[in-house]
N, C-alpha and C positions, 0 to 999 in steps of 0.2 A: 793728404793735401788738396787744398780747394784750388778751384779752374783759374782763379786770377793767378796764384802762383804760378802754377804751371806755365800759363800763358806769358807771364812776365820771363822766367827763366829763359823760354824759348826764344825771347827776342834779345837775350843778353848775348855779346858776343863770345864765343869759346875760349877766347884768351883775355885776360884783364886788359883793357885799353891802357893808354898812356894817362893814367891820373896823377899829375903832379901841378904842384903851384905853378901856374903861368900867368899871375899877375904882372909879370914885368916882361911884356911882350916888347922885342926889339926892333923886330922888322916882320912885315908880310907880304909876301908877292902872290900873284896869280900867275901861273903858267901853262901851258900844256903838259900833259902827263908825261911823265919820264919812265913808267913802266915799274916803278918801286913799290914798295907796300907802304900802305897807309899806316900811319902811327895809332889810329884808333880801331880799324877792322881788320889790320894787316893784309887785306885783299889789295892786288896789284891794281896801282893808278894807271889805266891804259893811257895810251898816246892819244886817243882820239877824246879823252876826258879833259877836264878841268883840273889841276893841282893846286892845292894851297899850301905854300911854302912858309912856315912860321919859324923865325928864331927869336926864342924865349928863354929866359932863365927859370931852369928847371930843376929841383933836387939842389945838386952842388954846384951847378954851373951852365954856362951857354948851350943848349941844344938847337939842331935844326930838326923839325919835326914837318913830315908830309901829311897832307890830308885830302880825302874827296868832300866836296862843299858841306855835304849831309853831315859827314863824320867831323868835320870840324865844329859845326854848330852842335852836334851830340857833345862833344868833349866839352865846350865850352858851357854847357849846362849841366854838367856833370860839376863842376868846380862852384 
């Protein structure tokens, strides 16, 4: 295994992120963190952090997803 592959795997989340068709975003709001998990990294969005709430048609229906700012941008870049 070359070093690049090892480094790239080290940067990947342990659990696959929510990678679904998010082309039909219905609403996005920015609020204080609620303490719930991020849809991308699954870590807690702390109450002193900013939380991005996205309502989007993904998969078979409308879902509400919560993200850290950076995680939202990473999720968007994957699609």
